[in-house]
N, C-alpha and C positions, 0 to 999 in steps of 0.2 A: 827643853832639854838643856841641862847644864853640863858643860864639859870643863874640866879643870884646865888650867894653863898648860900643864904637862901633856895632857891628852890632846889638846889642840896642836901643840908642837909636834907630837908624834904623828897625828893625822896629816899635818903639813908635810912632814918628811916622807910619809908613805905615799901621799898624793904626788909629790914632785918626783920621787924615785920611780913610781909606777908610770907616770907620764913620760919621763925621760927614758926609762927602760923599754917602753913600748914604742919609742921614737915618735911620740905625739908632739913633744916639745923638744927643742934643742937649745942648748946654751953652753957657754964656756964654763969650765969647772970654776973659774974665778968668780963667776956670777951665781954660783950655787946658793950661797948664803942669802943673797938678795932675792933670789927666786923663792927660797923657803920662807924668808921673812914676809914676802908678799902673799904667799899662800896662807901663812898663819894669820895675816891681817884679814884676808878674805874670810877665813874660818871664824875668826873672832867676830867679825861683822855679822856673819850668818847666825852665830849663836846668840848674839845680842838681839838681833831682829826676831828670832824665834821666841826669846824670852819676853820681848815687848808684845808680840802677838798673843802669847799665852796670857800675859797680864791683862791685856785688853779684853780678851774673850772671857776671862774669869770675872772681870768687872761687869761686863754685860750680863752674865749669868747671875751675879749677885744682886743686880738691880731689877730682876724680874719681879712682877707683882706677886706671883705665887712662889712659894718655896720649893725649889727642886734640889733634893739632897745630892751633894757631890758624890760621884761614884755610882749613882743609880743609872739604870739603862737610859732613862729620859735625859739625864744630865749629860751622858756620853754622846747621845745623838745630837743634842743641842750644842754641845761643845764643838763637835766635829763640823756642824753646820756653820756656826759662828767663826770657827777657825778658817774654814774654806773661804768664807766671805771676806775675812780680814786679809787673808793671803791675796785674794783677787784684788781687793781694794788697794793693796800695796804693790800690785803689779807682778806678783809671783804666780807661778802655775801650780 
């Protein structure tokens, strides 16, 4: 999944506003920009990691001995399987 920088910033604001509004996190208004910047950094990291995983999975699929056409039912099943394996290997749930 690719998210533009503007979309990532929007999600960071929505995340921080939601957590603050629900009183899950608390911070001084002076620290708001720092908190939003950290939330954006985490979102950027997540987006990059998802892209890396997608690339890894696609490489595995392209190296199969038999040709599995992208978008086919078999390709989707194998993509999901390899994706879950890669997520697990990286310590994600």
